Each structure stands twice: as structure tokens, then as C-alpha cells.
C-alpha positions in Angstrom: -106.2 19.7 87.4 -105.4 20.4 91.1 -106.3 24.0 92.2 -103.4 26.3 93.2 -102.8 26.1 96.9 -104.0 29.2 98.8 -103.4 29.9 102.5 -106.6 29.0 104.3 -108.6 31.6 106.2 -108.0 29.8 109.4 -104.2 30.3 108.9 -104.7 34.1 108.8 -105.2 36.4 111.8 -108.2 38.7 111.6 -105.8 41.6 111.1 -104.3 39.9 108.1 -107.7 39.0 106.7 -108.8 42.6 107.0 -105.7 43.8 105.2 -106.1 41.4 102.4 -109.8 42.2 102.0 -109.1 45.9 102.0 -106.0 45.9 99.8 -107.1 48.3 97.0 -110.6 47.0 97.3 -111.9 50.0 95.2 -109.8 48.8 92.3 -110.9 45.2 92.6 -114.5 46.4 92.9 -114.1 48.4 89.7 -112.8 45.3 87.8 -115.6 43.2 89.3 -118.3 45.6 88.2 -117.0 45.7 84.7 -116.6 41.9 84.5 -120.2 41.6 85.8 -121.7 44.1 83.4 -119.7 43.9 80.2 -119.4 40.9 77.8 -115.7 41.3 77.2 -113.2 43.0 79.6 -109.5 43.5 79.1 -107.6 44.5 82.2 -104.1 45.8 81.4 -101.3 48.2 81.8 -99.5 50.7 79.7 -96.3 49.8 77.9 -97.0 46.0 78.0 -96.7 44.5 74.5 -98.9 41.5 75.5 -101.8 43.9 76.4 -101.4 45.6 73.1 -101.5 42.2 71.3 -104.6 41.0 73.0 -106.4 44.3 72.3 -105.3 44.2 68.7 -106.5 40.5 68.3 -109.9 41.4 69.7 -110.2 44.5 67.5 -109.2 42.6 64.4 -111.8 40.0 65.2 -114.5 42.7 65.5 -115.0 42.1 69.2 -116.2 45.1 71.3 -114.5 45.2 74.7 -114.1 47.3 77.8 -110.5 48.2 78.5 -109.3 49.0 82.1 -105.8 50.2 82.4 -103.9 50.4 85.7 -100.6 52.2 85.4 -97.4 51.1 83.7 -94.4 49.1 84.8 -93.5 51.9 87.2 -96.9 53.1 88.4 -99.9 51.5 90.1 -98.1 48.1 90.7 -100.0 47.7 94.0 -103.3 48.1 92.3 -102.3 45.5 89.7 -101.2 43.2 92.6 -104.6 43.5 94.1 -106.2 42.5 90.8 -103.8 39.5 90.5 -104.6 38.4 94.1 -108.3 38.6 93.3 -108.2 36.8 89.9 -105.3 34.3 90.6 -103.8 35.1 87.2 -100.2 36.2 87.5 -99.8 38.5 84.4 -101.5 41.1 82.3 -103.6 41.3 80.3 -106.4 39.6 82.0 -109.3 39.0 79.6 -112.7 38.1 80.8 -115.6 36.8 78.7 -119.1 36.8 80.1 -117.6 36.9 83.6 -115.0 34.1 83.1 -111.3 34.7 83.0 -110.0 33.4 79.7 -106.3 34.3 80.3 -103.9 36.6 78.5 -102.9 37.4 75.0 -101.8 33.8 74.0 -105.0 32.3 75.3 -107.2 34.9 73.6 -105.5 34.3 70.2 -105.9 30.6 70.6 -109.6 31.0 71.6 -110.3 33.2 68.7 -108.6 30.8 66.3 -110.4 27.6 67.5 -113.8 29.3 67.8 -114.1 28.8 71.6 -114.1 32.6 72.1 -117.2 33.1 70.0 -118.9 30.1 71.6 -118.3 31.5 75.1 -119.4 35.0 74.0 -122.7 33.4 72.7 
């Protein structure tokens, strides 16, 4: 699979690079810290049915997880955008297992069903 194209650092001015690096850096750091320290992390938002489905699937499977919620459809969209820019995943939830982004609700359900989730969890 070919990686998603990303604008190279040389194609950004220092001003733009600083803006990107500082864009809600505190939120990104909060997510990075949780992903580094907790086995399973779900990053989501209120009112999103897919976030609810992912959390429910994990709960039903007996998986303990950390949940970080950033706003709703009308609040904290910039914070969620910063998380998307960092992870490269375009939607919520974003589920991490042992530091690796697994995907969203559909990917979690599939990984739980085929045993790859437990294998990754160790």
C-alpha cells in the first residue's frame, strides 16, 4: 500500500511549520500520553453513534480502555482536527491498542471477531 501523500516539510515556510506544530499541541500531547501509557485508548466525541458502538463492543468483549472525549459535532472541532492531523485517521472514534492505531468502530469489531485484537493486546 502506498502511503498517503503529505506535504513535505521543505514545501512549508517556517511560519506554517510552527502553526502546524502548535495547533492544539496540548490536546495532541494528551492523546499521545494516553496512547503511550494505556493498553487501549478510544478517542471520540459526544453524540457520535460510531464512538458508542466501538465502546460498546470493547465493553462487551471485557476490554478495559481509556476514553478521551473531545466535544460534540458543534464543539471542539478544532481540537479533533488536530488529532486527525496527528493520527492521519479521518474519523472518530480512533482506537489505539498498545500504541498502534487500529481504526474506528468497524475495524474494532472485525479485530475482535477475528482474534487479531487479543493478539495485538497480548
